[in-house]
C-alpha positions in Angstrom: -25.5 -15.4 29.1 -22.6 -13.0 29.0 -19.4 -14.6 27.8 -16.2 -14.4 29.9 -14.2 -11.5 28.7 -10.6 -12.1 27.5 -7.8 -10.5 29.4 -7.0 -7.1 28.2 -10.2 -6.9 26.0 -10.3 -3.1 26.1 -6.8 -2.4 24.9 -6.6 -5.4 22.6 -9.7 -4.2 20.7 -8.8 -0.5 20.8 -8.4 1.4 17.6 -4.8 2.3 18.4 -3.7 -1.3 19.0 -5.5 -2.7 15.9 -4.1 0.1 13.6 -0.7 -0.4 15.2 -0.8 -4.1 14.5 -1.7 -3.6 10.9 1.1 -1.0 10.6 3.6 -3.4 12.1 2.4 -6.2 9.8 2.8 -4.0 6.7 6.2 -2.7 8.1 7.4 -6.3 8.5 6.4 -7.2 5.0 8.3 -4.3 3.5 11.2 -4.6 5.9 11.9 -8.2 5.2 11.5 -7.6 1.4 14.1 -4.8 1.5 16.3 -6.6 4.0 16.9 -9.6 1.7 17.2 -7.7 -1.6 20.8 -6.5 -1.0 22.1 -9.9 -0.2 20.4 -11.9 -2.9 23.4 -11.6 -5.3 25.7 -13.0 -2.5 23.3 -15.8 -1.7 23.3 -16.8 -5.4 27.1 -16.6 -5.6 28.1 -18.2 -2.3 25.4 -20.8 -1.8 24.1 -21.6 -5.2 27.5 -21.1 -6.9 26.0 -19.4 -10.0 28.4 -17.9 -12.6 28.8 -14.2 -12.2 27.2 -13.5 -15.6 24.0 -15.2 -14.5 23.5 -13.5 -11.2 21.8 -10.4 -12.5 19.2 -12.3 -14.5 18.4 -14.6 -11.5 18.1 -11.6 -9.1 15.6 -10.0 -11.6 13.7 -13.3 -11.8 13.5 -13.7 -8.0 12.2 -10.1 -7.7 9.6 -10.8 -10.4 8.5 -14.0 -8.6 7.6 -11.9 -5.6 5.7 -9.3 -7.6 3.9 -11.9 -9.7 2.8 -13.9 -6.7 1.5 -10.8 -5.0 -0.5 -9.8 -8.1 -2.0 -13.3 -8.6 -3.0 -13.9 -5.0 -4.4 -10.4 -4.1 -7.9 -10.9 -5.4 -8.3 -14.5 -4.1 -7.2 -13.2 -0.7 -9.8 -10.5 -0.7 -12.6 -12.9 -1.8 -11.7 -15.4 0.9 -11.4 -12.7 3.6 -14.9 -11.3 2.8 -16.4 -14.8 3.2 -14.7 -15.6 6.6 -16.3 -14.4 9.9 -13.0 -12.9 11.1 -10.0 -11.1 9.6 -7.6 -12.4 12.2 -7.2 -16.0 10.8 -6.1 -15.0 7.2 -4.0 -12.3 8.8 -2.1 -15.0 10.7 -1.9 -17.3 7.7 -0.1 -14.5 5.8 2.4 -14.2 8.6 3.0 -18.0 8.5 3.8 -17.8 4.8 6.3 -15.0 5.5 7.9 -17.0 8.3 8.3 -20.0 6.0 9.7 -17.8 3.2 12.3 -16.4 5.5 13.3 -19.9 6.7 13.7 -21.0 3.0 15.8 -17.9 2.2 18.0 -18.7 5.2 18.5 -22.4 4.3 17.9 -22.6 0.6 20.8 -24.0 -1.5 19.1 -24.0 -5.0 17.5 -21.5 -7.2 14.2 -23.5 -7.0 14.0 -23.2 -3.2 14.9 -19.5 -3.4 12.2 -18.9 -6.0 9.6 -20.7 -3.8 10.6 -18.5 -0.9 10.1 -15.4 -3.0 6.7 -16.7 -4.1 5.7 -17.3 -0.5 6.8 -13.7 0.3 4.6 -12.5 -2.5 1.6 -14.5 -1.2 2.2 -13.1 2.2 2.3 -9.6 0.9 -1.0 -10.1 -0.9 -2.7 -11.5 2.2 -1.2 -9.0 4.6 -2.0 -5.9 2.6 -5.5 -7.0 1.5 -6.6 -8.1 5.0 -4.7 -5.4 6.8 -6.4 -2.6 4.9 -9.8 -4.2 5.2 -9.2 -4.5 9.0 -8.3 -0.8 9.1 -11.5 0.1 7.3 -13.5 -2.1 9.7 -11.9 -0.3 12.6 -11.7 3.4 11.8 -14.4 3.8 9.1 -14.3 5.9 5.9 -14.4 9.2 7.8 -11.0 8.6 9.4 -9.4 6.4 6.6 -7.3 9.1 5.0 -5.3 10.2 8.1 -5.0 6.6 9.2 -3.6 5.4 5.9 -1.4 8.5 5.7 0.0 7.7 9.2 0.5 4.0 8.4 2.2 4.7 5.0 4.5 7.2 6.6 5.5 4.7 9.3 6.1 1.8 7.0 8.2 4.0 4.7 10.8 3.9 7.5 11.0 0.1 7.0 11.3 0.5 3.2 14.1 3.0 3.7 16.0 1.4 6.5 15.9 -2.3 5.4 18.3 -2.2 2.4 20.8 -0.1 4.4 20.5 -2.3 7.4 20.7 -5.5 5.3 23.9 -4.4 3.7 25.5 -3.2 7.0 24.5 -6.2 9.0 25.6 -8.6 6.3 29.1 -7.0 6.3 29.4 -7.3 10.1 27.5 -10.4 11.0 26.9 -12.4 7.7 23.7 -14.2 6.8 23.0 -15.2 10.4 22.8 -11.5 11.5 20.6 -10.5 8.7 18.0 -13.3 9.2 18.3 -13.0 13.0 17.1 -9.4 12.7 14.3 -10.6 10.4 13.1 -13.3 12.8 13.1 -10.8 15.7 10.7 -8.5 13.8 8.6 -11.5 12.8 8.3 -12.4 16.5 7.0 -9.0 17.5 4.6 -9.1 14.5 3.3 -12.6 15.5 2.6 -11.6 19.1 0.6 -8.5 18.1 -1.5 -10.5 15.5 -2.2 -13.1 18.2 -3.3 -10.5 20.7 -5.6 -8.5 18.4 -9.3 -8.6 19.0 -11.5 -7.2 16.3 -14.1 -4.7 17.3 -17.0 -6.8 16.1 -15.7 -9.7 18.2 -15.2 -7.5 21.2 -18.8 -6.3 20.9 -20.0 -9.9 21.7 -18.5 -9.6 25.2 -20.3 -6.4 26.1 -23.7 -6.0 27.6 -26.6 -4.8 25.4 -25.8 -1.2 25.7 -22.0 -1.7 25.2 -22.7 -4.0 22.2 -24.7 -1.3 20.5 -21.9 1.2 21.1 -19.2 -1.1 19.9 -21.2 -2.3 16.9 -21.4 1.4 15.9 -17.6 1.6 16.0 -17.1 -1.8 14.3 -19.3 -1.0 11.4 -18.8 2.6 10.5 -19.8 2.1 7.0 -23.4 1.8 8.1 -23.4 5.2 9.9 -24.3 7.1 6.8 -27.1 4.7 6.0 -28.6 4.6 9.5 -28.1 8.3 10.4 -27.4 10.1 7.2 -28.6 13.4 8.5 -25.6 13.7 10.7 -23.0 13.4 7.9 -24.9 15.3 5.2 -22.3 18.0 4.9 -19.4 15.5 4.7 -17.7 16.0 1.3 -17.4 12.2 0.9 -21.1 11.5 1.7 -23.7 13.0 -0.7 -27.2 11.7 -0.1 -28.5 12.7 -3.6 -25.9 10.5 -5.3 -27.0 7.2 -3.6 -29.4 6.3 -6.5 -26.5 6.3 -8.9 -25.0 3.3 -7.1 -28.1 1.0 -7.1 -27.3 -2.3 -8.9 -30.2 -3.5 -11.2 -31.6 -7.0 -10.5 -30.8 -9.9 -12.8 -27.0 -9.6 -12.8 -24.9 -12.4 -14.4 -23.7 -15.3 -12.2 -20.1 -14.0 -12.3 -21.2 -10.7 -10.7 -23.5 -12.4 -8.2 -20.5 -14.6 -7.1 -18.0 -11.7 -7.1 -20.0 -8.5 -6.8 -17.0 -6.3 -6.7 -16.8 -6.8 -10.5 -19.8 -4.7 -11.0 -18.1 -1.7 -9.3 -15.2 -1.8 -11.8 -17.4 -0.1 -14.4 -17.5 3.0 -12.4 -15.0 5.7 -13.8 -14.4 7.0 -10.3 -13.2 3.6 -9.1 -11.1 3.1 -12.2 -9.5 6.5 -11.7 -8.7 5.6 -8.1 -7.0 2.4 -9.2 -5.0 4.5 -11.8 -3.9 6.7 -8.9 -2.7 3.6 -7.0 -0.9 2.3 -10.0 0.9 5.6 -10.7 1.8 6.1 -7.1 3.4 2.6 -7.0 5.2 3.2 -10.3 6.6 6.5 -8.9 7.9 4.7 -5.8 9.4 1.9 -7.9 10.9 4.4 -10.3 12.7 6.2 -7.5 13.9 2.9 -6.0 15.3 1.7 -9.4 16.9 4.9 -10.6 18.3 6.8 -7.5 21.1 4.3 -6.7 22.3 4.1 -10.3 22.1 7.8 -10.9 23.9 8.5 -7.7 26.6 6.1 -8.7 27.0 7.7 -12.2 26.9 11.3 -11.0 28.7 11.1 -7.6 30.4 7.7 -7.6 28.3 6.7 -4.6 28.5 3.1 -3.2 25.3 1.2 -2.2 25.4 2.6 1.3 25.7 6.2 0.3 23.0 5.8 -2.4 20.7 4.2 0.2 21.2 7.2 2.5 19.8 9.5 -0.3 16.4 7.9 0.3 16.3 9.7 3.6 15.7 12.9 1.7 12.8 11.3 -0.1 11.1 9.5 2.7 11.4 11.9 5.6 9.0 14.5 4.1 6.6 11.6 3.2 6.7 10.5 6.9 6.0 14.0 8.2 3.4 15.1 5.6 1.5 11.8 5.2 -0.7 12.1 8.3 -1.4 15.8 7.6 -2.3 15.1 4.0 -4.5 12.2 5.1 -6.4 14.5 7.5 -7.1 16.9 4.6 -8.4 14.1 2.5 -10.8 13.1 5.4 -11.8 16.8 5.8 -12.1 18.0 2.2 -12.3 14.9 0.1 -9.7 13.2 -2.1 -10.0 15.5 -5.2 -7.9 18.4 -3.9 -5.1 16.2 -2.7 -5.0 14.1 -5.9 -5.1 17.1 -8.2 -2.6 19.2 -6.2 -0.3 16.3 -5.4 0.1 14.9 -8.9 0.1 18.4 -10.4 2.8 19.6 -7.9 5.0 16.6 -8.9 5.1 17.7 -12.5 7.5 20.6 -12.2 9.5 19.0 -9.4 10.2 15.9 -11.6 11.1 18.2 -14.5 13.6 20.0 -12.2 15.5 16.7 -11.7 17.0 17.4 -15.1 19.1 20.1 -13.4 21.2 17.7 -11.5 24.7 17.3 -12.9 27.9 15.4 -12.0 29.8 17.3 -9.4 30.7 17.7 -5.7 28.8 18.7 -2.6 26.8 21.4 -4.2 25.2 19.0 -6.7 24.6 16.5 -4.0 22.7 19.1 -2.0 20.7 20.1 -5.1 19.8 16.4 -5.7 18.8 15.9 -2.0 16.7 19.0 -2.1 14.8 17.9 -5.2 14.3 14.5 -3.8 12.8 16.1 -0.6 10.4 18.1 -2.8 9.4 14.8 -4.5 8.9 13.3 -1.0 6.4 16.1 -0.2 4.4 15.3 -3.3 4.5 11.6 -2.5 3.1 12.3 0.9 0.2 14.2 -0.6 -0.8 11.5 -3.0 -0.5 8.7 -0.4 -4.2 8.6 0.7 -6.5 9.8 -2.1 -6.6 6.5 -4.0 -7.7 4.3 -1.2 -10.1 6.8 0.3 -11.8 7.4 -3.1 -12.0 3.6 -3.9 -13.4 2.9 -0.4 -16.0 5.6 -0.7 -17.2 4.5 -4.2 -17.5 0.8 -3.2 -19.0 1.8 0.2 -21.8 3.7 -1.7 -22.5 0.6 -3.7 -22.6 -1.4 -0.5 -25.0 1.0 1.3 -27.2 1.3 -1.8 -27.6 -2.4 -2.3 -28.1 -4.1 1.1 -27.1 -7.8 1.3 -25.7 -7.7 -2.3 -22.1 -7.8 -1.0 -22.6 -10.2 1.9 -22.3 -9.7 5.6 -18.7 -8.5 5.6 -19.1 -6.1 2.7 -16.8 -5.8 -0.3 -13.8 -4.2 1.3 -11.3 -7.1 1.4 -12.2 -7.8 -2.3 -11.6 -4.1 -3.1 -8.2 -4.0 -1.3 -7.3 -7.2 -3.0 -7.8 -5.4 -6.3 -6.0 -2.3 -5.2 -3.0 -4.4 -3.9 -2.9 -6.2 -7.3 -2.9 -2.8 -9.1 -0.3 -1.4 -6.7 1.9 -4.5 -7.1 1.6 -4.2 -10.9 2.9 -0.6 -10.6 5.8 -1.8 -8.5 6.6 -4.3 -11.2 6.1 -2.2 -14.3 7.6 1.0 -12.9 11.2 0.0 -12.6 11.1 -1.9 -15.9 9.9 1.1 -17.9 12.0 3.6 -15.9 15.1 1.6 -16.5 14.4 1.2 -20.2 13.7 4.9 -20.6 16.8 5.9 -18.6 19.0 3.7 -20.8 17.3 5.0 -24.0 16.8 8.7 -23.5 18.7 9.5 -20.2 17.7 10.3 -16.7 16.4 13.8 -17.3 14.2 12.8 -20.2 12.9 9.8 -18.3 11.7 12.2 -15.6 10.1 14.3 -18.2 8.0 11.3 -19.3 7.1 10.5 -15.7 6.1 14.1 -15.2 3.8 13.8 -18.2 2.2 10.7 -16.6 1.6 12.8 -13.4 0.0 15.6 -15.4 -2.4 13.1 -17.1 -3.2 11.6 -13.7 -3.9 15.1 -12.2 -6.2 15.9 -15.1 -8.2 12.7 -14.7 -8.3 13.3 -11.0 -9.8 16.7 -11.6 -12.5 15.2 -13.8 -13.4 12.0 -12.0 -12.1 11.8 -8.4 -14.8 12.9 -5.9 -17.2 13.3 -8.8 -17.1 15.7 -11.7 -16.4 19.3 -10.8 -19.3 21.7 -10.8 -18.2 23.6 -13.9 -18.3 20.4 -16.0 -21.7 19.4 -14.6 -23.1 22.8 -15.6 -21.7 22.5 -19.1 -23.3 19.0 -19.4 -26.6 20.4 -18.3 
């Protein structure tokens, strides 16, 4: 018996709507994070009545609470999601945690309540990023993952850019009520979209036999290469002769049988992909931590003017992200990873040229930040695409080992944990280096990290290059 179709089944289960919902979810997470950060010092001073000399340490502690919760809950979120029949329920649970966190930040009168709010924000981030990326993978498949991720990251970077500026401006004009009113409005849009979403595998149940086969094909793209491998034999991400390398021997320990993603972590390609994710996050956090202080020191910029500098960094990322993602889908992640991180090396070194001065130096700084933004756009997709491919090969080569839903939510739980670690470690190391050896030398160290990452990408991402394989033979 055919089930009664939900209203709007076609558009609610469309790729565009599902990907847009995930994009709005990630946008909301970053936007609310950035919206609150500029007013945390005022909350601690006005509501909690902390002495001025304790505010900086408590702000740092509240930021660390968010990052720590995101790191700790990413992997559990992935494990739970892969064992549930639907992605929608945990996706909604993550939004509930974010709503509660926002309420606590609005009403909190003590440091403990504010810390709890930040922990809930971190938990929400872990759930939303882990489930959201898994839902994207379920929807578009590995062959379209790069351009989709590039487009989403470009879009959510607007939230990351606009939130601190809007937070400061709205707070000045409308106080706490205006800031949190804006936050709740965005939460409402996010909630409506998450309620309306229908996953493709759920939509397939409402179709007739022919439609079900078609929708199942769209809902489970990771099986395409397994069932019809001849059609994708020339795809740079799918190499039939490599499949035997991903077979998992029988008799694995109980820990691996319970959490099979652990076996994949011995693969150097996956480890390199996780390194790419960590370095990418560290770079983003380094820019966030050092641009405002450097702009203040060099040009005497206030927080609003310093925030506007991020436009130069983010706009190229927004424009280039989808294009770079398409090239990753077309040519594989190796070229983008090697070229992107390699390109950032001289650009980061050139940041040493910026000096204290007037309009001309501001223009130079903005131009160099824009060049950095181009590099950040290129490196936005390779890590997730490479990690998804490697784990996907293990999944296809070992039927039933990873369960009915596959290992993707577990994988994105790990990548989110690594990414959050980069966001945590990046500003700490960058700030320490800037204080110890100066802004120019700090960027020299970061450039060296990019050079190392580009070298490892050349060796491991997408498999070893032909020249190294020949030497080994």
